[in-house]
C-alpha positions in Angstrom: -0.1 -20.5 -8.3 0.3 -20.4 -4.5 -2.3 -18.5 -2.5 -1.9 -17.7 1.2 -4.0 -15.9 3.8 -2.5 -13.8 6.5 -4.8 -11.9 9.0 -7.7 -12.1 6.5 -5.6 -10.7 3.6 -5.3 -12.9 0.5 -1.9 -13.1 -1.2 -1.5 -14.9 -4.6 1.8 -15.6 -6.1 1.8 -16.8 -9.7 5.6 -17.3 -9.9 6.3 -21.0 -9.5 9.9 -20.2 -8.6 9.2 -17.8 -5.7 10.1 -18.6 -2.2 7.3 -19.8 0.2 5.0 -17.0 1.5 6.0 -17.7 5.1 9.7 -17.2 4.3 9.1 -14.0 2.3 6.8 -12.5 4.9 8.8 -13.6 7.9 10.2 -10.0 8.6 6.7 -8.6 8.5 5.3 -11.4 10.6 8.0 -10.8 13.2 7.5 -7.0 13.2 3.7 -7.3 13.7 3.6 -10.4 15.9 2.1 -8.3 18.8 -0.5 -6.5 16.7 -4.0 -7.8 16.3 -4.2 -7.1 12.6 -7.5 -9.0 12.4 -9.1 -6.3 14.5 -8.3 -3.6 12.0 -11.5 -1.9 10.7 -12.1 0.4 7.7 -12.8 3.8 9.1 -13.0 5.8 5.9 -13.5 5.1 2.3 -13.1 7.8 -0.3 -13.9 6.8 -3.9 -12.4 8.8 -6.7 -13.4 9.1 -10.4 -10.3 9.4 -12.5 -10.6 10.1 -16.2 -7.2 8.5 -17.0 -5.6 5.2 -17.5 -5.6 3.2 -14.3 -1.8 2.6 -14.5 -1.1 6.3 -14.8 -3.2 7.0 -11.7 -1.5 4.3 -9.7 2.0 5.2 -10.7 1.3 8.9 -10.1 0.0 8.1 -6.6 3.0 5.9 -5.8 5.4 8.6 -7.1 3.6 11.2 -4.9 4.3 9.0 -1.9 8.0 9.3 -2.6 8.1 13.1 -3.2 8.7 13.8 0.5 12.1 12.0 0.4 13.2 12.4 -3.2 12.3 15.9 -4.0 11.7 17.7 -0.7 11.7 21.1 -2.4 9.4 20.1 -5.1 6.2 22.1 -5.8 4.4 18.8 -5.7 5.2 18.4 -2.0 2.4 20.7 -0.8 -0.2 19.0 -3.1 1.0 15.5 -1.9 0.7 16.6 1.7 -2.7 18.0 1.2 -3.8 14.8 -0.6 -2.7 12.6 2.3 -4.1 15.0 4.9 -7.5 15.1 3.2 -7.6 11.4 2.7 -6.9 10.8 6.4 -9.9 12.8 7.5 
């Protein structure tokens, strides 16, 4: 197991064959080199109670994230947009 900390975020890799964290994250580190990521603050927290299996909830959320690109005419698009808009308030 190889843990790493980047801007206060903890990453843990349990794959003994994976490349070093710094190599894997090099593109992100380069892209955000001028950002003060340590200064980020939580400005909103919205808890939800889901009466479902956690994996189903996570996979559904991730799928909703992709609806805008994959199924732009989907009836889910309005619901997904509303979800993101409401969560951002």
